[in-house]
BAFI-3210 file (N, C-alpha, C; in Angstrom, 3 decimals, decimal comma, padded with zeros to 6 digits):
// residues 146
n [1|2|3|4|5|6|7|8|9|10|11|12|13|14|15|16|17|18|19|20|21|22|23|24|25|26|27|28|29|30|31|32|33|34|35|36|37|38|39|40|41|42|43|44|45|46|47|48|49|50|51|52|53|54|55|56|57|58|59|60|61|62|63|64|65|66|67|68|69|70|71|72|73|74|75|76|77|78|79|80|81|82|83|84|85|86|87|88|89|90|91|92|93|94|95|96|97|98|99|100|101|102|103|104|105|106|107|108|109|110|111|112|113|114|115|116|117|118|119|120|121|122|123|124|125|126|127|128|129|130|131|132|133|134|135|136|137|138|139|140|141|142|143|144|145|146]
n.u [000,820|001,830|000,864|-000,839|-000,089|-000,629|-003,350|-004,591|-004,173|-004,036|-002,665|-000,141|003,481|004,716|002,699|002,460|004,921|004,611|002,445|003,722|005,719|004,086|002,975|005,270|005,871|003,635|003,501|006,080|009,362|010,379|008,093|006,877|008,847|008,743|006,140|006,399|008,260|006,687|004,704|006,291|006,963|004,703|003,214|002,880|000,544|-001,038|-001,271|-002,704|-005,070|-005,971|-006,354|-008,412|-010,469|-010,737|-011,548|-014,036|-015,408|-015,485|-017,172|-019,523|-019,959|-020,319|-022,781|-024,314|-024,344|-026,482|-027,637|-027,920|-024,909|-024,350|-025,812|-026,425|-025,889|-024,191|-022,072|-021,194|-020,162|-018,180|-016,517|-015,552|-014,189|-012,238|-010,811|-009,888|-008,189|-006,410|-005,034|-002,848|-001,180|-000,332|000,798|001,929|002,167|-000,363|-003,853|-005,148|-003,451|-003,862|-006,535|-006,323|-004,836|-006,710|-008,691|-007,287|-007,188|-009,872|-010,145|-008,882|-010,701|-012,694|-011,352|-009,950|-010,833|-009,987|-010,041|-012,631|-013,340|-015,337|-015,824|-014,245|-015,183|-015,443|-016,977|-018,063|-019,981|-019,948|-017,456|-017,840|-019,736|-018,186|-016,186|-017,716|-018,886|-016,581|-015,471|-017,426|-017,169|-014,530|-014,832|-016,724|-015,264|-013,160|-014,563|-015,381|-012,935|-012,276]
n.v [-001,188|001,278|003,550|004,591|006,743|008,943|008,969|008,592|010,599|010,445|008,339|007,143|007,178|004,780|002,878|003,015|001,954|-000,649|-001,476|-001,344|-003,308|-005,578|-005,594|-006,075|-008,695|-009,981|-009,238|-008,951|-007,497|-006,153|-005,482|-003,659|-001,678|-000,814|000,211|002,288|003,825|004,589|006,141|008,170|009,545|010,922|014,121|016,615|018,112|016,381|014,203|015,458|016,010|013,394|012,491|014,197|013,405|010,768|011,196|012,409|010,267|008,534|009,967|009,833|007,089|006,818|008,064|006,120|004,002|002,716|001,212|-001,924|-003,654|-005,221|-004,149|-002,678|000,098|000,610|-001,133|-000,034|002,403|001,406|000,227|002,534|003,573|001,575|001,921|004,494|004,241|002,418|003,952|004,932|002,819|002,504|000,811|-001,288|-004,622|-007,217|-007,348|-009,132|-009,032|-006,371|-006,506|-008,245|-006,612|-004,633|-006,044|-006,521|-003,870|-003,523|-004,856|-003,109|-001,015|-002,117|-002,927|-000,762|002,159|004,629|004,688|005,181|007,746|010,558|013,889|014,246|012,365|008,996|006,201|003,314|001,551|002,280|001,344|-001,453|-001,692|-000,825|-002,814|-005,094|-004,348|-003,934|-006,473|-007,998|-006,831|-007,642|-010,523|-010,710|-009,641|-011,482|-013,762|-013,011|-012,943|-015,526]
n.w [000,000|-000,862|-002,076|-000,219|001,423|-000,102|-000,613|001,843|004,181|006,917|007,925|009,970|009,729|010,672|010,274|007,508|006,758|007,700|006,043|003,570|003,891|004,154|001,599|000,075|000,845|-000,198|-002,971|-003,893|-003,855|-006,108|-007,608|-005,872|-005,745|-008,392|-008,483|-006,625|-008,012|-010,173|-008,870|-007,826|-010,112|-010,787|-011,014|-008,422|-008,672|-010,196|-008,453|-006,420|-007,777|-008,322|-005,678|-004,850|-006,597|-005,705|-003,030|-003,482|-004,658|-002,468|-000,765|-002,269|-002,191|000,538|000,800|-000,343|001,387|002,608|000,738|-001,019|-001,045|-003,255|-005,293|-008,532|-008,760|-006,581|-007,160|-009,534|-008,626|-006,948|-008,831|-010,054|-007,864|-007,495|-009,924|-009,507|-007,260|-008,366|-010,204|-008,904|-008,924|-011,447|-014,325|-013,148|-012,345|-012,634|-013,632|-011,945|-009,712|-008,989|-008,270|-006,087|-004,352|-003,981|-002,660|-000,289|000,605|001,173|003,562|005,300|005,436|007,029|009,348|010,372|011,652|010,821|008,077|007,546|008,002|007,778|007,363|009,639|011,442|012,543|010,880|011,445|010,387|007,732|007,023|007,113|005,096|002,881|002,844|002,243|-000,244|-001,812|-001,710|-003,013|-005,537|-006,151|-006,293|-008,351|-010,493|-010,643|-011,416|-013,981|-015,252|-015,210]
ca.u [000,000|002,709|000,047|-001,708|000,270|-001,177|-004,816|-005,058|-003,165|-004,120|-001,923|001,211|004,609|004,971|001,705|002,824|006,037|004,026|001,689|004,691|006,332|003,077|002,874|006,484|005,700|002,574|003,688|007,496|010,055|010,524|006,796|006,661|009,775|008,210|004,973|006,921|008,851|005,581|004,102|007,238|006,999|003,495|003,372|002,080|-000,782|-001,796|-001,592|-003,767|-006,289|-006,401|-006,864|-009,703|-011,426|-010,932|-012,343|-015,412|-015,992|-015,762|-018,380|-020,663|-020,182|-020,864|-024,205|-024,976|-024,068|-027,699|-028,041|-027,345|-023,566|-024,328|-026,651|-025,723|-025,388|-023,042|-020,962|-020,685|-019,324|-017,001|-015,631|-014,885|-013,256|-011,128|-010,015|-009,238|-007,069|-005,480|-004,202|-001,608|-000,338|000,123|000,669|002,726|001,387|-001,464|-005,170|-005,404|-002,711|-004,558|-007,748|-005,885|-004,478|-007,974|-009,310|-006,545|-007,640|-011,221|-009,950|-008,526|-011,925|-013,445|-010,560|-009,299|-011,839|-009,418|-010,425|-014,059|-013,534|-016,048|-015,929|-013,549|-015,846|-015,402|-018,262|-017,778|-020,939|-019,461|-016,340|-018,403|-020,340|-017,110|-015,559|-018,625|-019,012|-015,302|-015,308|-018,334|-016,509|-013,396|-015,280|-017,343|-014,196|-012,422|-015,426|-015,326|-011,612|-012,194]
ca.v [000,000|002,427|004,681|005,002|008,051|009,993|008,965|008,557|011,406|010,230|007,131|007,464|006,578|003,391|002,040|002,968|001,006|-001,986|-001,774|-001,588|-004,617|-006,589|-005,625|-006,724|-010,138|-010,494|-008,983|-008,943|-006,226|-005,479|-004,895|-002,489|-000,648|-000,263|001,031|003,518|004,602|005,179|007,192|009,278|010,284|011,732|015,482|016,903|018,547|015,202|013,459|016,212|015,787|012,015|012,410|014,886|012,495|009,644|011,670|012,592|008,932|008,018|010,646|009,260|005,752|007,028|008,361|004,883|002,916|002,016|000,384|-003,269|-003,576|-005,943|-003,456|-002,148|001,455|000,521|-001,777|000,949|003,337|000,653|000,101|003,835|003,651|000,686|002,562|005,655|003,739|001,742|004,930|005,094|001,652|002,546|-000,454|-002,276|-005,782|-007,683|-007,002|-010,005|-008,478|-005,148|-006,934|-008,764|-005,458|-003,959|-006,872|-006,193|-002,551|-003,665|-005,257|-001,910|-000,245|-002,707|-003,118|000,471|003,224|005,811|004,627|005,502|009,120|011,520|015,126|014,090|011,402|007,615|005,573|001,878|000,928|002,547|000,422|-002,771|-001,555|-000,789|-004,131|-005,993|-003,910|-004,174|-007,930|-008,406|-006,393|-008,537|-011,835|-010,550|-009,454|-012,743|-014,654|-012,562|-013,273|-016,982]
ca.w [000,000|-000,982|-002,492|000,884|001,984|-000,950|-000,541|003,216|004,856|008,360|008,291|010,445|009,011|011,075|009,606|006,090|006,643|007,859|004,821|002,500|004,130|003,817|000,132|-000,433|001,054|-001,071|-004,400|-004,232|-003,703|-007,402|-007,950|-005,013|-006,197|-009,645|-008,138|-006,014|-009,101|-010,927|-008,041|-007,699|-011,377|-010,914|-010,499|-007,231|-009,115|-010,616|-007,232|-005,744|-008,570|-008,073|-004,309|-004,829|-007,257|-004,786|-001,891|-003,965|-004,805|-001,124|-000,295|-003,000|-001,634|001,876|000,615|-000,797|002,332|003,023|-000,402|-001,062|-001,628|-004,528|-006,277|-009,703|-008,514|-005,675|-007,861|-010,502|-007,874|-006,482|-009,999|-010,187|-006,738|-007,847|-010,976|-008,905|-006,454|-009,272|-010,918|-008,159|-009,175|-012,826|-015,043|-012,430|-011,927|-013,472|-013,108|-010,795|-008,572|-008,584|-007,567|-004,779|-003,523|-003,648|-001,624|000,932|001,034|001,755|004,963|006,063|005,689|008,133|010,568|010,810|011,512|010,155|006,673|007,440|008,466|006,937|008,146|010,906|012,318|012,034|010,593|011,360|009,472|006,380|006,803|006,802|003,769|001,883|002,760|001,532|-001,638|-002,477|-001,821|-004,096|-006,766|-006,375|-006,746|-009,675|-011,480|-010,780|-012,206|-015,367|-015,790|-015,247]
c.u [000,862|001,919|-000,722|-001,362|-000,277|-002,697|-005,336|-004,043|-003,153|-003,269|-000,511|002,283|004,823|003,951|002,009|003,957|005,512|003,259|002,637|005,330|005,361|002,944|004,095|006,372|004,714|002,918|005,152|008,092|010,142|009,216|006,538|007,603|009,297|007,009|005,420|007,539|007,781|004,983|005,015|007,342|005,763|003,759|002,500|000,672|-001,643|-002,182|-002,734|-005,098|-006,831|-006,987|-008,235|-010,790|-011,754|-011,835|-013,801|-016,122|-016,356|-017,018|-019,634|-020,984|-020,772|-022,375|-024,999|-024,904|-025,308|-028,297|-027,412|-025,962|-023,436|-025,099|-025,801|-025,137|-024,170|-021,855|-020,364|-019,759|-018,062|-016,014|-014,872|-013,847|-012,015|-010,217|-009,294|-008,003|-005,982|-004,587|-002,880|-000,671|000,226|-000,119|001,473|001,815|000,269|-002,790|-005,511|-004,685|-003,373|-005,819|-007,412|-005,534|-005,740|-008,727|-008,614|-006,991|-009,025|-011,137|-009,640|-009,775|-012,688|-012,655|-009,957|-010,252|-011,285|-009,802|-011,883|-014,364|-014,215|-016,271|-015,349|-014,166|-015,765|-016,813|-018,034|-018,726|-020,535|-018,301|-016,822|-019,030|-019,259|-016,446|-016,432|-018,698|-017,727|-015,057|-016,197|-017,699|-015,364|-013,858|-015,984|-016,297|-013,406|-013,235|-015,341|-014,010|-011,347|-011,134]
c.v [001,249|003,690|005,297|006,385|009,200|010,087|009,107|009,279|011,248|009,059|007,512|006,657|005,112|002,432|001,919|001,974|-000,423|-002,391|-002,110|-002,961|-005,758|-006,732|-006,302|-008,233|-010,702|-010,389|-008,956|-007,547|-005,455|-004,806|-003,631|-001,352|-000,005|000,638|002,351|004,422|005,301|006,358|008,411|010,106|011,157|013,126|015,662|017,338|017,347|014,357|014,139|016,003|014,382|011,870|013,061|014,015|011,316|010,061|011,889|011,251|008,339|008,674|010,108|007,862|005,846|007,285|007,115|003,752|002,157|001,186|-001,003|-003,176|-004,298|-005,232|-002,857|-000,767|001,449|-000,077|-000,872|001,947|002,651|000,467|001,411|004,006|002,795|001,364|003,803|005,228|003,157|002,720|005,179|003,904|001,666|001,217|-001,561|-003,406|-006,108|-007,222|-007,869|-009,503|-007,198|-005,501|-007,490|-007,621|-004,705|-004,737|-006,640|-004,838|-002,638|-004,057|-004,043|-001,087|-000,807|-002,729|-001,834|001,651|004,483|005,848|005,042|006,939|009,965|012,745|014,968|013,099|009,999|007,048|004,080|001,166|001,126|001,616|-000,972|-002,775|-001,608|-002,152|-005,080|-005,625|-004,189|-005,667|-008,480|-008,044|-007,335|-009,880|-011,765|-010,416|-010,744|-013,764|-014,306|-012,989|-014,769|-017,530]
c.w [000,000|-001,310|-001,333|001,421|001,149|-000,841|000,874|004,096|006,375|008,832|008,735|009,701|009,379|010,446|008,117|005,855|006,760|006,596|003,667|002,665|003,812|002,305|-000,484|-000,291|000,036|-002,553|-004,848|-004,203|-005,024|-007,806|-007,139|-005,413|-007,498|-009,375|-007,514|-007,069|-009,922|-010,157|-007,970|-008,974|-011,583|-010,359|-009,258|-007,603|-009,507|-009,410|-006,471|-006,462|-008,312|-006,666|-004,209|-005,463|-006,341|-003,629|-002,289|-004,147|-003,446|-000,554|-000,986|-002,480|-000,229|001,795|000,213|000,227|002,805|001,887|-000,257|-001,715|-002,976|-005,626|-007,392|-009,432|-007,601|-006,408|-008,937|-009,807|-007,357|-007,639|-010,216|-009,076|-007,019|-008,874|-010,458|-008,114|-007,360|-010,033|-010,205|-008,341|-010,584|-013,505|-014,374|-011,972|-012,899|-012,867|-011,904|-009,552|-008,071|-007,811|-006,185|-003,832|-003,088|-002,570|-000,276|001,491|001,686|003,228|005,844|006,387|006,885|009,439|011,134|010,575|010,855|008,683|006,458|007,852|007,389|007,819|009,551|011,876|011,710|011,872|010,358|010,405|008,018|006,046|006,429|005,414|002,691|001,729|001,952|000,052|-002,421|-002,678|-002,932|-005,442|-007,128|-006,949|-008,109|-010,758|-011,698|-011,584|-013,687|-016,016|-015,808|-014,414]
res [x|x|x|x|x|x|x|x|x|x|x|x|x|x|x|x|x|x|x|x|x|x|x|x|x|x|x|x|x|x|x|x|x|x|x|x|x|x|x|x|x|x|x|x|x|x|x|x|x|x|x|x|x|x|x|x|x|x|x|x|x|x|x|x|x|x|x|x|x|x|x|x|x|x|x|x|x|x|x|x|x|x|x|x|x|x|x|x|x|x|x|x|x|x|x|x|x|x|x|x|x|x|x|x|x|x|x|x|x|x|x|x|x|x|x|x|x|x|x|x|x|x|x|x|x|x|x|x|x|x|x|x|x|x|x|x|x|x|x|x|x|x|x|x|x|x]
***
């Protein structure tokens, strides 16, 4: 989760190091170095634009949290969220690896209330919604890819 420091500015350095080490174990050191290289080549303006788009998507998903996570409207927004997050990974890795990383991110939404902060307040129910919606997305995409 090298990209996390750009999207989630509340994560302390020690957690970022832990996330990076977990990603190295799962995807390999070379893949993480390539992803970091990609991120480092992005301009600050572009990173700011991507973060703003991501934050807007999260707010839209927050507004949908009372919908069925499997519904078409939620899954459409989750697909946009996936593509937003994935922009920080560039072309490093395969789609299956991106989906695996996204599934890992879904766990963070449920297990770490910092990922559910809206207007400075944690929303645990939103974390559960995101985990479920992201997991449904993951399994739907894996089915499509066979």
